[in-house]
VMD Tcl script that draws the C-alpha trace (Angstrom):
set ca {
  {-27.45 -22.00 -3.02}
  {-23.82 -20.92 -3.34}
  {-22.92 -19.45 -6.74}
  {-19.75 -18.09 -8.32}
  {-20.18 -14.39 -9.19}
  {-17.60 -12.57 -11.29}
  {-17.43 -8.77 -10.83}
  {-15.97 -6.67 -13.64}
  {-16.12 -3.09 -14.93}
  {-16.77 -2.74 -18.69}
  {-18.02 0.87 -18.63}
  {-17.45 3.80 -16.29}
  {-14.88 3.92 -13.53}
  {-16.10 2.99 -10.07}
  {-16.56 6.27 -8.23}
  {-18.01 4.95 -4.97}
  {-15.49 2.40 -3.77}
  {-17.27 2.07 -0.44}
  {-20.40 0.94 -2.29}
  {-18.25 -1.48 -4.29}
  {-16.88 -3.01 -1.08}
  {-20.34 -3.15 0.47}
  {-21.69 -4.90 -2.63}
  {-18.98 -7.55 -2.59}
  {-19.47 -8.07 1.14}
  {-23.24 -8.32 0.70}
  {-22.95 -11.03 -1.96}
  {-20.49 -12.94 0.21}
  {-22.82 -12.64 3.20}
  {-25.53 -14.27 1.05}
  {-23.24 -17.28 0.69}
  {-21.80 -16.68 -2.76}
  {-18.23 -16.96 -3.98}
  {-17.27 -13.56 -5.35}
  {-14.36 -13.14 -7.76}
  {-13.30 -9.56 -8.51}
  {-11.64 -8.85 -11.84}
  {-8.09 -7.59 -11.54}
  {-9.01 -4.30 -13.24}
  {-12.42 -3.77 -11.66}
  {-11.24 -0.61 -9.88}
  {-8.89 0.64 -12.60}
  {-9.43 4.18 -13.88}
  {-8.54 5.91 -17.16}
  {-10.19 9.29 -17.59}
  {-13.89 8.58 -16.84}
  {-13.60 4.92 -17.85}
  {-12.75 1.76 -15.90}
  {-9.47 1.50 -17.76}
  {-8.72 2.23 -21.39}
  {-10.57 0.40 -24.15}
  {-8.13 -2.54 -24.31}
  {-8.23 -2.94 -20.53}
  {-12.02 -3.11 -20.48}
  {-12.12 -5.49 -23.46}
  {-9.72 -7.77 -21.62}
  {-11.97 -7.64 -18.55}
  {-14.96 -8.74 -20.65}
  {-12.86 -11.58 -22.04}
  {-11.87 -12.68 -18.54}
  {-15.50 -12.57 -17.44}
  {-16.49 -14.80 -20.38}
  {-13.68 -17.23 -19.56}
  {-14.26 -17.20 -15.80}
  {-16.47 -20.31 -15.60}
  {-18.57 -18.31 -13.13}
  {-22.33 -18.63 -12.81}
  {-22.92 -14.87 -13.12}
  {-20.89 -12.03 -14.66}
  {-22.13 -8.89 -12.87}
  {-21.06 -5.39 -13.89}
  {-19.84 -3.07 -11.14}
  {-21.72 -0.06 -12.56}
  {-22.95 1.57 -15.75}
  {-21.92 5.02 -16.88}
  {-20.54 5.13 -20.41}
  {-18.00 3.21 -22.44}
  {-19.40 0.01 -23.91}
  {-20.48 1.51 -27.24}
  {-16.80 2.22 -27.94}
  {-16.05 -1.50 -27.62}
  {-18.82 -3.08 -29.68}
  {-16.79 -3.75 -32.85}
  {-14.12 -5.58 -30.82}
  {-16.29 -7.59 -28.41}
  {-15.36 -11.31 -28.33}
  {-18.81 -12.42 -29.51}
  {-17.81 -16.04 -30.08}
  {-16.37 -16.37 -26.57}
  {-19.39 -14.59 -25.06}
  {-21.79 -16.92 -26.88}
  {-19.88 -20.01 -25.77}
  {-19.87 -18.75 -22.18}
  {-23.65 -18.23 -22.26}
  {-24.07 -21.72 -23.73}
  {-22.09 -23.06 -20.75}
  {-24.53 -21.33 -18.41}
  {-22.91 -17.96 -17.67}
  {-25.51 -15.28 -16.94}
  {-24.42 -11.77 -17.98}
  {-26.29 -9.27 -15.76}
  {-26.26 -5.48 -15.87}
  {-28.11 -2.22 -16.38}
  {-27.87 1.21 -18.00}
  {-24.80 1.36 -20.29}
  {-24.88 -2.44 -20.32}
  {-27.81 -2.09 -22.75}
  {-25.19 -1.60 -25.50}
  {-23.59 -4.96 -24.69}
  {-26.96 -6.69 -24.53}
  {-28.21 -5.27 -27.82}
  {-24.96 -6.10 -29.60}
  {-24.89 -9.67 -28.26}
  {-28.53 -10.16 -29.24}
  {-27.91 -8.72 -32.69}
  {-24.70 -10.64 -33.37}
  {-25.35 -13.97 -31.62}
  {-29.02 -14.19 -30.62}
  {-28.03 -15.14 -27.06}
  {-29.97 -14.10 -23.95}
  {-28.51 -11.77 -21.34}
  {-30.18 -10.32 -18.25}
  {-31.27 -6.78 -17.44}
  {-30.92 -6.38 -13.70}
  {-28.83 -4.68 -11.04}
  {-25.21 -3.59 -11.05}
  {-23.01 -4.31 -8.04}
  {-22.74 -0.79 -6.63}
  {-26.27 0.53 -7.18}
  {-27.92 -2.80 -6.42}
  {-25.97 -4.56 -3.68}
  {-23.73 -1.75 -2.46}
  {-26.45 0.46 -1.01}
  {-27.41 0.72 2.64}
  {-25.53 0.31 5.87}
  {-22.30 -1.48 6.57}
  {-22.50 -5.23 5.82}
  {-20.94 -7.81 8.14}
  {-17.16 -7.68 8.21}
  {-16.75 -4.04 7.19}
  {-15.87 -1.24 9.64}
  {-17.81 1.98 9.96}
  {-21.35 3.06 10.63}
  {-24.43 3.16 8.42}
  {-24.58 5.38 5.36}
  {-27.35 7.71 4.22}
  {-30.21 6.31 2.15}
  {-31.74 2.83 2.20}
  {-30.53 0.65 5.02}
  {-30.15 -2.46 2.85}
  {-30.47 -3.62 -0.76}
  {-34.03 -3.88 -1.99}
  {-35.70 -7.14 -0.98}
  {-37.56 -7.60 -4.25}
  {-34.42 -7.04 -6.30}
  {-32.48 -9.50 -4.16}
  {-35.29 -12.07 -4.38}
  {-35.39 -11.78 -8.17}
  {-31.61 -12.11 -8.33}
  {-31.74 -15.18 -6.09}
  {-34.46 -16.71 -8.27}
  {-32.22 -16.21 -11.29}
  {-29.27 -17.87 -9.58}
  {-31.41 -20.81 -8.51}
  {-33.03 -21.19 -11.91}
  {-36.46 -20.48 -10.42}
  {-37.28 -17.14 -12.02}
  {-40.26 -17.61 -14.30}
  {-41.68 -14.13 -14.75}
  {-42.41 -10.69 -13.38}
  {-45.71 -9.07 -12.45}
  {-46.65 -5.50 -11.69}
  {-49.56 -3.05 -11.50}
  {-49.95 -0.23 -14.00}
  {-50.80 3.33 -13.03}
  {-54.37 4.61 -12.93}
  {-54.02 8.41 -13.11}
  {-55.51 10.15 -16.14}
  {-53.12 11.98 -18.45}
  {-51.60 15.11 -16.94}
  {-52.69 14.32 -13.37}
  {-51.26 12.45 -10.45}
  {-47.67 11.22 -10.00}
  {-45.84 11.07 -13.30}
  {-44.05 7.87 -12.40}
  {-47.32 5.97 -11.96}
  {-47.94 6.28 -15.68}
  {-51.24 6.32 -17.52}
  {-53.48 3.29 -17.84}
  {-54.81 2.80 -21.35}
  {-58.58 2.40 -20.88}
  {-58.75 0.36 -24.10}
  {-56.22 -2.12 -22.74}
  {-58.34 -4.05 -20.25}
  {-57.18 -7.48 -21.41}
  {-54.22 -8.57 -23.48}
  {-52.48 -11.86 -24.21}
  {-49.32 -11.96 -26.33}
  {-47.57 -15.30 -26.71}
  {-43.91 -16.05 -27.45}
  {-42.70 -12.57 -28.35}
  {-39.03 -11.66 -27.99}
  {-38.34 -9.36 -25.03}
  {-35.71 -6.72 -25.71}
  {-34.75 -3.15 -24.92}
  {-33.22 -1.45 -21.89}
  {-31.96 2.09 -21.44}
  {-33.67 4.38 -23.94}
  {-30.68 6.71 -24.47}
  {-28.26 3.86 -25.12}
  {-30.71 1.97 -27.31}
  {-31.43 5.03 -29.45}
  {-27.70 5.67 -29.89}
  {-27.38 2.27 -31.59}
  {-30.06 2.91 -34.19}
  {-28.64 2.54 -37.70}
  {-25.67 0.47 -36.54}
  {-25.03 -3.30 -36.82}
  {-25.56 -3.53 -33.06}
  {-29.22 -2.49 -33.05}
  {-31.39 -5.63 -32.88}
  {-33.81 -5.86 -35.79}
  {-36.63 -7.32 -33.70}
  {-40.06 -7.60 -35.31}
  {-43.09 -8.67 -33.33}
  {-41.25 -8.25 -30.05}
  {-41.96 -6.68 -26.68}
  {-39.82 -3.59 -26.22}
  {-39.12 -2.45 -22.65}
  {-37.56 0.95 -21.90}
  {-36.24 2.99 -18.97}
  {-34.00 6.01 -18.41}
  {-32.58 8.33 -15.79}
  {-31.88 12.06 -15.68}
  {-33.67 12.78 -18.96}
  {-36.31 15.52 -19.14}
  {-39.64 14.38 -20.66}
  {-39.03 16.35 -23.86}
  {-35.75 14.49 -24.39}
  {-37.49 11.20 -23.70}
  {-40.11 12.15 -26.30}
  {-37.41 13.12 -28.79}
  {-35.74 9.71 -28.50}
  {-39.06 7.91 -28.75}
  {-39.83 10.01 -31.83}
  {-36.61 8.79 -33.43}
  {-37.61 5.17 -32.80}
  {-41.09 5.98 -34.06}
  {-39.92 7.55 -37.33}
  {-37.46 4.67 -37.87}
  {-40.41 2.26 -37.75}
  {-39.11 0.44 -34.68}
  {-42.13 1.03 -32.45}
  {-44.73 0.03 -35.05}
  {-42.93 -3.31 -35.58}
  {-43.47 -4.39 -31.95}
  {-46.36 -6.30 -30.42}
  {-46.15 -4.22 -27.24}
  {-44.15 -1.41 -25.64}
  {-43.52 -1.67 -21.89}
  {-42.37 1.50 -20.14}
  {-40.32 1.11 -17.00}
  {-39.12 3.78 -14.58}
  {-38.00 7.20 -15.85}
  {-36.44 9.02 -12.92}
  {-34.29 11.91 -11.64}
  {-35.44 14.66 -13.99}
  {-36.60 18.15 -13.06}
  {-39.54 20.00 -14.59}
  {-39.43 23.79 -15.04}
  {-42.05 26.55 -15.18}
  {-41.42 26.72 -18.93}
  {-43.01 23.25 -19.29}
  {-46.44 24.67 -18.40}
  {-48.01 21.30 -17.68}
  {-45.91 19.26 -20.09}
  {-44.96 16.18 -18.07}
  {-43.96 12.57 -18.44}
  {-47.60 11.56 -18.68}
  {-47.92 14.04 -21.55}
  {-45.31 12.03 -23.43}
  {-47.10 8.73 -22.82}
  {-50.43 10.18 -23.97}
  {-48.83 11.64 -27.09}
  {-47.07 8.38 -27.91}
  {-50.29 6.38 -27.69}
  {-51.76 8.61 -30.37}
  {-48.82 7.99 -32.69}
  {-48.57 4.23 -32.77}
  {-51.18 1.50 -32.81}
  {-49.32 -0.78 -30.43}
  {-50.35 -1.74 -26.87}
  {-48.39 0.37 -24.41}
  {-47.97 -0.55 -20.75}
  {-46.50 1.58 -17.98}
  {-44.87 1.29 -14.56}
  {-42.73 -1.81 -15.12}
  {-40.56 -2.09 -11.98}
  {-37.27 -1.79 -13.79}
  {-34.83 1.08 -14.19}
  {-32.56 3.23 -12.06}
  {-34.58 2.46 -8.95}
  {-34.04 0.23 -5.96}
  {-36.98 -2.10 -6.61}
  {-36.36 -3.79 -9.93}
  {-37.10 -7.13 -11.50}
  {-34.65 -9.05 -13.68}
  {-35.55 -9.45 -17.34}
  {-34.20 -11.86 -19.99}
  {-33.13 -9.77 -22.97}
  {-33.69 -11.81 -26.13}
  {-35.94 -14.44 -24.54}
  {-39.37 -15.36 -25.94}
  {-41.96 -14.33 -23.33}
  {-45.71 -14.13 -22.82}
  {-47.34 -10.83 -21.84}
  {-50.68 -10.98 -20.03}
  {-52.83 -8.04 -18.93}
  {-56.02 -7.99 -16.87}
  {-57.10 -4.46 -16.00}
  {-54.21 -2.80 -14.16}
  {-52.37 -6.06 -13.57}
  {-49.66 -7.09 -16.03}
  {-47.29 -10.03 -16.14}
  {-44.34 -11.13 -18.24}
  {-43.78 -14.89 -18.24}
  {-40.79 -16.76 -19.61}
  {-40.60 -19.98 -17.60}
  {-37.23 -21.49 -16.83}
  {-34.68 -19.79 -19.08}
  {-31.63 -21.79 -18.05}
}
mol new
graphics top color blue
foreach p $ca { graphics top sphere $p radius 0.5 }
foreach p [lrange $ca 0 end-1] q [lrange $ca 1 end] { graphics top cylinder $p $q radius 0.2 }
display resetview
């Protein structure tokens, strides 16, 4: 099904222009109409244009009448813009059916929109890291590049389901290694959490670093009884624990019905850690808060990721290691 996809850059400057071109070509090869914002490749310092340029790009995305507004990449920059975001125009665009999709720094936009308007946006891929990976798509010169040979099939299938209005949920399998053993990324299965059923709880969250930076501001969603999902990249476990501790002491974690931990990647342990690992953080956190905690959600700075409706009421079901988030047709 052909859809109109608007590509814009509200955060960091595009550094890998080859990936940008591959991403655009990939979406076109899938049959979509791709419109690239006039300032998508603009650069000012580390940003995709100065603040006014990026605000204007967000306004054009909201006014584009596209089906999807997809960010080119994350990085940093959206928190600078939150007081000036055109919330009314963004809300009207979402009401018309525009799906705002992004990851990483886009968490700031999603939290602010949820806090100010209550509208749903989508946590998912960015153009470059999602669709711009792999070899050379049809119509572009050059040979294959290092890394994956094509965008992840599960990510693309989830994105296609969203475009077609068929995405109804996401399922995954939690880790089974005991604390302090096995691959960190697999997570730790809570032996007390063999079955769980949570109905109609608001799903929210995103990048842990960005989310924590909003605490105490008007752009931090005051969600009670929700399902909080988190991910991050390049953060050592002790820094992850420090941010979680801030959310814990602020009372945010205790107000949720469940905490769902996604993928925490690209960090390096040192001999000084002496066995302190990511699983150590999860085990510690479980002792601090009496809230069901799930691990290994396939979302984060990884190739295989599901798309998640930020601000949507969802059901969370758990049977043993198997977990599922269900939201039905969201648009």
